PDB file with one MODEL, atoms N, CA, C and O in Angstrom:
MODEL        1
ATOM      1  N   MET A   1      42.127  65.082  47.703  1.00  0.00           N
ATOM      2  CA  MET A   1      42.989  65.775  49.017  1.00  0.00           C
ATOM      3  C   MET A   1      41.679  66.072  50.332  1.00  0.00           C
ATOM      4  O   MET A   1      41.368  65.524  51.389  1.00  0.00           O
ATOM      5  N   ASP A   2      41.288  67.024  49.684  1.00  0.00           N
ATOM      6  CA  ASP A   2      39.622  66.802  50.767  1.00  0.00           C
ATOM      7  C   ASP A   2      39.181  66.116  51.326  1.00  0.00           C
ATOM      8  O   ASP A   2      38.695  66.393  52.423  1.00  0.00           O
ATOM      9  N   GLU A   3      39.162  64.748  50.727  1.00  0.00           N
ATOM     10  CA  GLU A   3      38.733  63.691  51.334  1.00  0.00           C
ATOM     11  C   GLU A   3      39.778  63.509  51.800  1.00  0.00           C
ATOM     12  O   GLU A   3      39.985  64.721  51.735  1.00  0.00           O
ATOM     13  N   VAL A   4      40.601  63.169  52.192  1.00  0.00           N
ATOM     14  CA  VAL A   4      41.928  63.062  52.836  1.00  0.00           C
ATOM     15  C   VAL A   4      41.293  63.991  53.805  1.00  0.00           C
ATOM     16  O   VAL A   4      40.321  63.704  54.503  1.00  0.00           O
ATOM     17  N   ARG A   5      41.660  64.656  53.797  1.00  0.00           N
ATOM     18  CA  ARG A   5      41.397  65.997  55.019  1.00  0.00           C
ATOM     19  C   ARG A   5      40.873  65.609  57.079  1.00  0.00           C
ATOM     20  O   ARG A   5      41.417  65.707  58.179  1.00  0.00           O
ATOM     21  N   PRO A   6      39.773  65.246  56.611  1.00  0.00           N
ATOM     22  CA  PRO A   6      38.874  64.943  57.698  1.00  0.00           C
ATOM     23  C   PRO A   6      40.200  63.207  58.594  1.00  0.00           C
ATOM     24  O   PRO A   6      40.109  62.925  59.789  1.00  0.00           O
ATOM     25  N   VAL A   7      41.007  62.580  57.797  1.00  0.00           N
ATOM     26  CA  VAL A   7      41.084  61.658  58.430  1.00  0.00           C
ATOM     27  C   VAL A   7      42.717  61.895  58.869  1.00  0.00           C
ATOM     28  O   VAL A   7      43.473  61.151  59.493  1.00  0.00           O
ATOM     29  N   ILE A   8      42.932  63.195  58.301  1.00  0.00           N
ATOM     30  CA  ILE A   8      44.521  63.980  58.403  1.00  0.00           C
ATOM     31  C   ILE A   8      43.923  65.015  59.961  1.00  0.00           C
ATOM     32  O   ILE A   8      44.750  65.523  60.718  1.00  0.00           O
ATOM     33  N   GLU A   9      43.224  65.078  60.063  1.00  0.00           N
ATOM     34  CA  GLU A   9      42.171  66.151  60.990  1.00  0.00           C
ATOM     35  C   GLU A   9      42.455  65.468  62.752  1.00  0.00           C
ATOM     36  O   GLU A   9      42.981  65.881  63.785  1.00  0.00           O
ATOM     37  N   GLU A  10      41.622  63.987  62.206  1.00  0.00           N
ATOM     38  CA  GLU A  10      41.879  63.005  62.941  1.00  0.00           C
ATOM     39  C   GLU A  10      42.549  62.083  63.466  1.00  0.00           C
ATOM     40  O   GLU A  10      42.241  61.650  64.577  1.00  0.00           O
ATOM     41  N   PHE A  11      43.492  61.652  62.837  1.00  0.00           N
ATOM     42  CA  PHE A  11      44.950  61.616  62.789  1.00  0.00           C
ATOM     43  C   PHE A  11      46.256  62.522  64.270  1.00  0.00           C
ATOM     44  O   PHE A  11      47.121  62.259  65.105  1.00  0.00           O
ATOM     45  N   ALA A  12      45.519  63.564  63.696  1.00  0.00           N
ATOM     46  CA  ALA A  12      47.038  64.841  63.570  1.00  0.00           C
ATOM     47  C   ALA A  12      46.325  65.217  65.399  1.00  0.00           C
ATOM     48  O   ALA A  12      47.153  65.494  66.267  1.00  0.00           O
ATOM     49  N   ALA A  13      44.563  65.172  65.832  1.00  0.00           N
ATOM     50  CA  ALA A  13      43.932  65.481  66.706  1.00  0.00           C
ATOM     51  C   ALA A  13      44.910  64.103  68.102  1.00  0.00           C
ATOM     52  O   ALA A  13      45.429  64.272  69.206  1.00  0.00           O
ATOM     53  N   ARG A  14      44.692  62.793  67.137  1.00  0.00           N
ATOM     54  CA  ARG A  14      45.450  61.733  68.632  1.00  0.00           C
ATOM     55  C   ARG A  14      46.993  61.539  68.812  1.00  0.00           C
ATOM     56  O   ARG A  14      47.624  61.104  69.776  1.00  0.00           O
ATOM     57  N   MET A  15      47.470  62.062  67.409  1.00  0.00           N
ATOM     58  CA  MET A  15      49.085  62.150  67.439  1.00  0.00           C
ATOM     59  C   MET A  15      49.589  63.514  68.498  1.00  0.00           C
ATOM     60  O   MET A  15      50.542  63.346  69.259  1.00  0.00           O
ATOM     61  N   PHE A  16      48.873  64.802  68.450  1.00  0.00           N
ATOM     62  CA  PHE A  16      49.384  66.305  69.075  1.00  0.00           C
ATOM     63  C   PHE A  16      48.194  66.692  69.981  1.00  0.00           C
ATOM     64  O   PHE A  16      48.439  67.776  70.509  1.00  0.00           O
ATOM     65  N   GLY A  17      46.909  66.164  70.378  1.00  0.00           N
ATOM     66  CA  GLY A  17      45.928  66.011  71.150  1.00  0.00           C
ATOM     67  C   GLY A  17      46.807  66.443  72.993  1.00  0.00           C
ATOM     68  O   GLY A  17      46.188  67.144  73.793  1.00  0.00           O
ATOM     69  N   GLY A  18      47.956  65.986  73.271  1.00  0.00           N
ATOM     70  CA  GLY A  18      48.510  65.992  74.094  1.00  0.00           C
ATOM     71  C   GLY A  18      48.750  66.983  74.524  1.00  0.00           C
ATOM     72  O   GLY A  18      48.384  67.206  75.678  1.00  0.00           O
ATOM     73  N   PHE A  19      49.623  68.217  73.617  1.00  0.00           N
ATOM     74  CA  PHE A  19      50.635  69.299  73.125  1.00  0.00           C
ATOM     75  C   PHE A  19      48.945  70.328  74.234  1.00  0.00           C
ATOM     76  O   PHE A  19      47.721  70.342  74.106  1.00  0.00           O
ATOM     77  N   ALA A  20      49.980  71.001  75.216  1.00  0.00           N
ATOM     78  CA  ALA A  20      49.230  71.946  75.943  1.00  0.00           C
ATOM     79  C   ALA A  20      48.487  73.386  74.887  1.00  0.00           C
ATOM     80  O   ALA A  20      47.499  74.053  75.194  1.00  0.00           O
ATOM     81  N   ARG A  21      49.271  73.518  73.733  1.00  0.00           N
ATOM     82  CA  ARG A  21      49.329  74.980  73.321  1.00  0.00           C
ATOM     83  C   ARG A  21      48.575  74.695  71.722  1.00  0.00           C
ATOM     84  O   ARG A  21      48.855  73.841  70.881  1.00  0.00           O
ATOM     85  N   ARG A  22      47.831  75.462  71.710  1.00  0.00           N
ATOM     86  CA  ARG A  22      46.911  75.271  70.378  1.00  0.00           C
ATOM     87  C   ARG A  22      47.713  75.632  68.893  1.00  0.00           C
ATOM     88  O   ARG A  22      47.622  75.246  67.728  1.00  0.00           O
ATOM     89  N   ASP A  23      48.378  76.408  69.501  1.00  0.00           N
ATOM     90  CA  ASP A  23      49.313  76.647  67.631  1.00  0.00           C
ATOM     91  C   ASP A  23      50.131  75.588  67.931  1.00  0.00           C
ATOM     92  O   ASP A  23      50.464  75.126  66.840  1.00  0.00           O
ATOM     93  N   GLN A  24      50.664  74.916  68.854  1.00  0.00           N
ATOM     94  CA  GLN A  24      51.445  73.845  68.672  1.00  0.00           C
ATOM     95  C   GLN A  24      50.919  72.470  67.960  1.00  0.00           C
ATOM     96  O   GLN A  24      51.421  71.825  67.039  1.00  0.00           O
ATOM     97  N   ARG A  25      49.192  72.157  69.057  1.00  0.00           N
ATOM     98  CA  ARG A  25      48.483  71.348  67.438  1.00  0.00           C
ATOM     99  C   ARG A  25      48.400  71.901  65.895  1.00  0.00           C
ATOM    100  O   ARG A  25      48.904  71.198  65.019  1.00  0.00           O
ATOM    101  N   ALA A  26      47.824  73.045  65.567  1.00  0.00           N
ATOM    102  CA  ALA A  26      47.283  73.074  64.615  1.00  0.00           C
ATOM    103  C   ALA A  26      49.014  72.825  63.819  1.00  0.00           C
ATOM    104  O   ALA A  26      48.989  72.067  62.849  1.00  0.00           O
ATOM    105  N   LYS A  27      50.348  73.386  64.175  1.00  0.00           N
ATOM    106  CA  LYS A  27      52.017  73.517  63.316  1.00  0.00           C
ATOM    107  C   LYS A  27      52.073  71.784  63.083  1.00  0.00           C
ATOM    108  O   LYS A  27      52.690  71.270  62.150  1.00  0.00           O
ATOM    109  N   GLY A  28      51.140  70.839  64.343  1.00  0.00           N
ATOM    110  CA  GLY A  28      51.382  69.408  63.540  1.00  0.00           C
ATOM    111  C   GLY A  28      50.907  69.196  62.665  1.00  0.00           C
ATOM    112  O   GLY A  28      51.568  68.737  61.734  1.00  0.00           O
ATOM    113  N   GLN A  29      49.570  69.416  62.533  1.00  0.00           N
ATOM    114  CA  GLN A  29      48.184  69.478  62.018  1.00  0.00           C
ATOM    115  C   GLN A  29      49.311  69.802  60.321  1.00  0.00           C
ATOM    116  O   GLN A  29      49.755  68.940  59.562  1.00  0.00           O
ATOM    117  N   LEU A  30      49.443  71.122  60.238  1.00  0.00           N
ATOM    118  CA  LEU A  30      50.200  71.668  59.072  1.00  0.00           C
ATOM    119  C   LEU A  30      51.385  70.435  58.779  1.00  0.00           C
ATOM    120  O   LEU A  30      51.147  69.571  57.934  1.00  0.00           O
ATOM    121  N   TYR A  31      52.565  70.437  59.486  1.00  0.00           N
ATOM    122  CA  TYR A  31      52.783  69.873  59.203  1.00  0.00           C
ATOM    123  C   TYR A  31      52.777  68.221  58.596  1.00  0.00           C
ATOM    124  O   TYR A  31      53.679  67.653  57.980  1.00  0.00           O
ATOM    125  N   LEU A  32      51.363  67.661  59.028  1.00  0.00           N
ATOM    126  CA  LEU A  32      51.287  66.410  58.720  1.00  0.00           C
ATOM    127  C   LEU A  32      50.696  66.116  57.104  1.00  0.00           C
ATOM    128  O   LEU A  32      50.928  65.165  56.357  1.00  0.00           O
ATOM    129  N   ARG A  33      49.395  67.973  56.792  1.00  0.00           N
ATOM    130  CA  ARG A  33      49.542  68.068  55.501  1.00  0.00           C
ATOM    131  C   ARG A  33      49.972  67.610  54.316  1.00  0.00           C
ATOM    132  O   ARG A  33      49.723  66.903  53.341  1.00  0.00           O
ATOM    133  N   GLY A  34      51.057  68.642  55.065  1.00  0.00           N
ATOM    134  CA  GLY A  34      52.865  68.876  54.193  1.00  0.00           C
ATOM    135  C   GLY A  34      53.458  67.470  53.479  1.00  0.00           C
ATOM    136  O   GLY A  34      54.092  67.359  52.430  1.00  0.00           O
ATOM    137  N   LEU A  35      53.012  66.424  54.447  1.00  0.00           N
ATOM    138  CA  LEU A  35      54.031  65.540  54.202  1.00  0.00           C
ATOM    139  C   LEU A  35      52.622  64.173  53.242  1.00  0.00           C
ATOM    140  O   LEU A  35      53.075  63.203  52.634  1.00  0.00           O
ATOM    141  N   MET A  36      51.701  64.319  53.290  1.00  0.00           N
ATOM    142  CA  MET A  36      50.742  63.837  52.557  1.00  0.00           C
ATOM    143  C   MET A  36      50.672  64.371  51.168  1.00  0.00           C
ATOM    144  O   MET A  36      50.122  63.749  50.259  1.00  0.00           O
ATOM    145  N   LEU A  37      51.189  65.430  51.033  1.00  0.00           N
ATOM    146  CA  LEU A  37      50.858  66.200  49.960  1.00  0.00           C
ATOM    147  C   LEU A  37      51.636  65.360  48.863  1.00  0.00           C
ATOM    148  O   LEU A  37      52.536  64.526  48.963  1.00  0.00           O
ATOM    149  N   GLU A  38      50.682  66.104  47.348  1.00  0.00           N
ATOM    150  CA  GLU A  38      51.421  65.201  46.552  1.00  0.00           C
ATOM    151  C   GLU A  38      53.082  66.110  45.788  1.00  0.00           C
ATOM    152  O   GLU A  38      53.226  67.316  45.584  1.00  0.00           O
ATOM    153  N   GLY A  39      54.026  65.041  45.547  1.00  0.00           N
ATOM    154  CA  GLY A  39      55.643  66.206  45.055  1.00  0.00           C
ATOM    155  C   GLY A  39      56.138  65.221  46.381  1.00  0.00           C
ATOM    156  O   GLY A  39      55.705  64.704  47.411  1.00  0.00           O
ATOM    157  N   LYS A  40      57.625  65.395  45.391  1.00  0.00           N
ATOM    158  CA  LYS A  40      59.171  64.003  45.839  1.00  0.00           C
ATOM    159  C   LYS A  40      59.394  65.101  47.001  1.00  0.00           C
ATOM    160  O   LYS A  40      59.232  64.718  48.159  1.00  0.00           O
ATOM    161  N   ARG A  41      59.686  66.182  46.808  1.00  0.00           N
ATOM    162  CA  ARG A  41      60.861  66.446  48.233  1.00  0.00           C
ATOM    163  C   ARG A  41      60.237  66.592  49.236  1.00  0.00           C
ATOM    164  O   ARG A  41      59.652  67.656  49.035  1.00  0.00           O
ATOM    165  N   LYS A  42      59.893  66.163  50.420  1.00  0.00           N
ATOM    166  CA  LYS A  42      59.354  66.219  51.569  1.00  0.00           C
ATOM    167  C   LYS A  42      60.041  67.076  52.758  1.00  0.00           C
ATOM    168  O   LYS A  42      59.682  67.006  53.933  1.00  0.00           O
ATOM    169  N   SER A  43      61.552  68.262  52.053  1.00  0.00           N
ATOM    170  CA  SER A  43      61.683  68.927  53.456  1.00  0.00           C
ATOM    171  C   SER A  43      61.097  70.004  53.507  1.00  0.00           C
ATOM    172  O   SER A  43      60.132  70.171  52.761  1.00  0.00           O
ATOM    173  N   MET A  44      61.551  71.141  54.486  1.00  0.00           N
ATOM    174  CA  MET A  44      60.959  71.998  54.778  1.00  0.00           C
ATOM    175  C   MET A  44      59.983  73.059  53.589  1.00  0.00           C
ATOM    176  O   MET A  44      58.794  73.337  53.748  1.00  0.00           O
ATOM    177  N   GLN A  45      60.707  73.442  52.618  1.00  0.00           N
ATOM    178  CA  GLN A  45      60.510  74.304  52.143  1.00  0.00           C
ATOM    179  C   GLN A  45      59.648  73.898  51.456  1.00  0.00           C
ATOM    180  O   GLN A  45      58.579  73.737  52.045  1.00  0.00           O
ATOM    181  N   PRO A  46      59.680  73.482  49.674  1.00  0.00           N
ATOM    182  CA  PRO A  46      59.321  72.831  48.616  1.00  0.00           C
ATOM    183  C   PRO A  46      57.421  71.919  49.734  1.00  0.00           C
ATOM    184  O   PRO A  46      56.491  71.579  49.001  1.00  0.00           O
ATOM    185  N   MET A  47      57.281  71.749  51.056  1.00  0.00           N
ATOM    186  CA  MET A  47      56.249  71.421  51.402  1.00  0.00           C
ATOM    187  C   MET A  47      55.381  72.965  52.116  1.00  0.00           C
ATOM    188  O   MET A  47      54.151  72.959  52.142  1.00  0.00           O
ATOM    189  N   ALA A  48      55.984  73.916  52.531  1.00  0.00           N
ATOM    190  CA  ALA A  48      55.142  74.718  52.976  1.00  0.00           C
ATOM    191  C   ALA A  48      55.239  75.724  51.388  1.00  0.00           C
ATOM    192  O   ALA A  48      54.475  76.685  51.294  1.00  0.00           O
ATOM    193  N   GLU A  49      55.897  75.510  50.599  1.00  0.00           N
ATOM    194  CA  GLU A  49      54.917  75.878  49.156  1.00  0.00           C
ATOM    195  C   GLU A  49      54.206  75.660  48.511  1.00  0.00           C
ATOM    196  O   GLU A  49      53.831  76.354  47.566  1.00  0.00           O
ATOM    197  N   ARG A  50      53.748  74.437  48.905  1.00  0.00           N
ATOM    198  CA  ARG A  50      52.552  73.223  48.061  1.00  0.00           C
ATOM    199  C   ARG A  50      51.129  73.410  49.004  1.00  0.00           C
ATOM    200  O   ARG A  50      49.963  73.215  48.661  1.00  0.00           O
ATOM    201  N   LEU A  51      51.861  74.018  50.774  1.00  0.00           N
ATOM    202  CA  LEU A  51      50.735  74.071  51.280  1.00  0.00           C
ATOM    203  C   LEU A  51      50.364  75.851  51.838  1.00  0.00           C
ATOM    204  O   LEU A  51      49.528  76.419  52.542  1.00  0.00           O
ATOM    205  N   GLY A  52      51.200  76.100  51.265  1.00  0.00           N
ATOM    206  CA  GLY A  52      51.110  77.789  50.695  1.00  0.00           C
ATOM    207  C   GLY A  52      51.453  78.585  52.040  1.00  0.00           C
ATOM    208  O   GLY A  52      50.904  79.582  52.509  1.00  0.00           O
ATOM    209  N   VAL A  53      52.156  78.095  52.348  1.00  0.00           N
ATOM    210  CA  VAL A  53      53.143  78.909  53.724  1.00  0.00           C
ATOM    211  C   VAL A  53      53.920  79.036  54.035  1.00  0.00           C
ATOM    212  O   VAL A  53      54.738  78.316  53.463  1.00  0.00           O
ATOM    213  N   ASP A  54      54.578  80.012  55.211  1.00  0.00           N
ATOM    214  CA  ASP A  54      56.441  80.216  55.373  1.00  0.00           C
ATOM    215  C   ASP A  54      56.598  79.108  55.637  1.00  0.00           C
ATOM    216  O   ASP A  54      55.799  78.484  56.336  1.00  0.00           O
ATOM    217  N   HIS A  55      58.043  78.427  54.964  1.00  0.00           N
ATOM    218  CA  HIS A  55      58.708  77.401  55.917  1.00  0.00           C
ATOM    219  C   HIS A  55      58.945  77.890  57.251  1.00  0.00           C
ATOM    220  O   HIS A  55      58.564  77.234  58.220  1.00  0.00           O
ATOM    221  N   GLN A  56      59.542  78.988  57.380  1.00  0.00           N
ATOM    222  CA  GLN A  56      59.521  78.945  59.138  1.00  0.00           C
ATOM    223  C   GLN A  56      58.856  78.370  60.056  1.00  0.00           C
ATOM    224  O   GLN A  56      59.374  77.878  61.059  1.00  0.00           O
ATOM    225  N   GLN A  57      57.152  78.379  59.701  1.00  0.00           N
ATOM    226  CA  GLN A  57      56.534  77.791  60.599  1.00  0.00           C
ATOM    227  C   GLN A  57      56.298  76.527  60.677  1.00  0.00           C
ATOM    228  O   GLN A  57      55.471  76.287  61.556  1.00  0.00           O
ATOM    229  N   LEU A  58      56.767  75.391  59.995  1.00  0.00           N
ATOM    230  CA  LEU A  58      57.086  74.051  59.685  1.00  0.00           C
ATOM    231  C   LEU A  58      58.460  73.765  60.824  1.00  0.00           C
ATOM    232  O   LEU A  58      58.609  73.190  61.902  1.00  0.00           O
ATOM    233  N   GLN A  59      59.311  74.540  59.858  1.00  0.00           N
ATOM    234  CA  GLN A  59      60.808  74.555  60.415  1.00  0.00           C
ATOM    235  C   GLN A  59      60.894  74.571  62.180  1.00  0.00           C
ATOM    236  O   GLN A  59      61.505  73.741  62.852  1.00  0.00           O
ATOM    237  N   GLN A  60      60.227  75.569  62.628  1.00  0.00           N
ATOM    238  CA  GLN A  60      59.704  75.440  63.822  1.00  0.00           C
ATOM    239  C   GLN A  60      59.501  74.922  64.723  1.00  0.00           C
ATOM    240  O   GLN A  60      59.680  74.726  65.925  1.00  0.00           O
ATOM    241  N   PHE A  61      58.923  74.661  63.578  1.00  0.00           N
ATOM    242  CA  PHE A  61      57.755  73.121  64.698  1.00  0.00           C
ATOM    243  C   PHE A  61      58.329  71.622  65.167  1.00  0.00           C
ATOM    244  O   PHE A  61      57.906  70.928  66.092  1.00  0.00           O
ATOM    245  N   VAL A  62      59.612  71.293  64.084  1.00  0.00           N
ATOM    246  CA  VAL A  62      59.629  70.134  64.473  1.00  0.00           C
ATOM    247  C   VAL A  62      61.164  70.519  65.103  1.00  0.00           C
ATOM    248  O   VAL A  62      61.650  69.919  66.061  1.00  0.00           O
ATOM    249  N   THR A  63      61.851  71.667  64.358  1.00  0.00           N
ATOM    250  CA  THR A  63      63.184  72.148  65.807  1.00  0.00           C
ATOM    251  C   THR A  63      63.316  72.561  67.322  1.00  0.00           C
ATOM    252  O   THR A  63      63.980  72.265  68.315  1.00  0.00           O
ATOM    253  N   THR A  64      62.198  73.505  66.894  1.00  0.00           N
ATOM    254  CA  THR A  64      62.768  74.219  68.569  1.00  0.00           C
ATOM    255  C   THR A  64      60.747  74.265  69.084  1.00  0.00           C
ATOM    256  O   THR A  64      60.236  75.154  69.767  1.00  0.00           O
ATOM    257  N   SER A  65      60.283  73.498  68.712  1.00  0.00           N
ATOM    258  CA  SER A  65      59.221  73.179  69.845  1.00  0.00           C
ATOM    259  C   SER A  65      59.179  72.661  70.642  1.00  0.00           C
ATOM    260  O   SER A  65      59.546  71.487  70.694  1.00  0.00           O
ATOM    261  N   THR A  66      58.652  73.400  71.740  1.00  0.00           N
ATOM    262  CA  THR A  66      59.133  72.275  73.795  1.00  0.00           C
ATOM    263  C   THR A  66      58.292  70.922  73.921  1.00  0.00           C
ATOM    264  O   THR A  66      58.425  70.085  74.814  1.00  0.00           O
ATOM    265  N   TRP A  67      57.406  70.875  72.857  1.00  0.00           N
ATOM    266  CA  TRP A  67      56.967  69.446  72.960  1.00  0.00           C
ATOM    267  C   TRP A  67      58.034  68.013  73.393  1.00  0.00           C
ATOM    268  O   TRP A  67      59.140  68.184  72.881  1.00  0.00           O
ATOM    269  N   ASP A  68      57.972  66.981  74.016  1.00  0.00           N
ATOM    270  CA  ASP A  68      58.314  65.637  73.919  1.00  0.00           C
ATOM    271  C   ASP A  68      58.298  65.285  72.538  1.00  0.00           C
ATOM    272  O   ASP A  68      57.382  65.524  71.750  1.00  0.00           O
ATOM    273  N   HIS A  69      60.223  64.240  72.107  1.00  0.00           N
ATOM    274  CA  HIS A  69      59.615  63.494  71.066  1.00  0.00           C
ATOM    275  C   HIS A  69      59.762  62.567  71.510  1.00  0.00           C
ATOM    276  O   HIS A  69      60.006  61.699  70.672  1.00  0.00           O
ATOM    277  N   VAL A  70      59.741  62.156  72.723  1.00  0.00           N
ATOM    278  CA  VAL A  70      59.400  60.280  72.585  1.00  0.00           C
ATOM    279  C   VAL A  70      57.126  60.117  72.869  1.00  0.00           C
ATOM    280  O   VAL A  70      56.345  59.191  72.651  1.00  0.00           O
ATOM    281  N   GLU A  71      56.967  61.307  73.323  1.00  0.00           N
ATOM    282  CA  GLU A  71      55.259  60.847  73.583  1.00  0.00           C
ATOM    283  C   GLU A  71      55.362  60.615  72.415  1.00  0.00           C
ATOM    284  O   GLU A  71      55.512  59.458  72.022  1.00  0.00           O
ATOM    285  N   VAL A  72      55.289  61.961  71.342  1.00  0.00           N
ATOM    286  CA  VAL A  72      55.464  61.749  69.170  1.00  0.00           C
ATOM    287  C   VAL A  72      55.700  60.325  68.887  1.00  0.00           C
ATOM    288  O   VAL A  72      54.902  59.537  68.380  1.00  0.00           O
ATOM    289  N   ARG A  73      57.171  60.051  69.369  1.00  0.00           N
ATOM    290  CA  ARG A  73      56.669  58.751  68.712  1.00  0.00           C
ATOM    291  C   ARG A  73      56.146  57.638  69.113  1.00  0.00           C
ATOM    292  O   ARG A  73      55.846  56.767  68.296  1.00  0.00           O
TER     293      ARG A  73
ENDMDL
END
């Protein structure tokens, strides 16, 4: 996974670089890493467990962030 990290960081910077808040950019990168990790289930709790973080961080990023989903798409 370590060799993939720079690629994910670069992709996340392009994807979420327009977000005004640094914490949103960081949560976006965390979410991307969770999607890329080994494991069948890509729902919030299993991803958060693999990342070693509270699942609410990922949940709030996806459901309640103030970013415009059209720009991300």
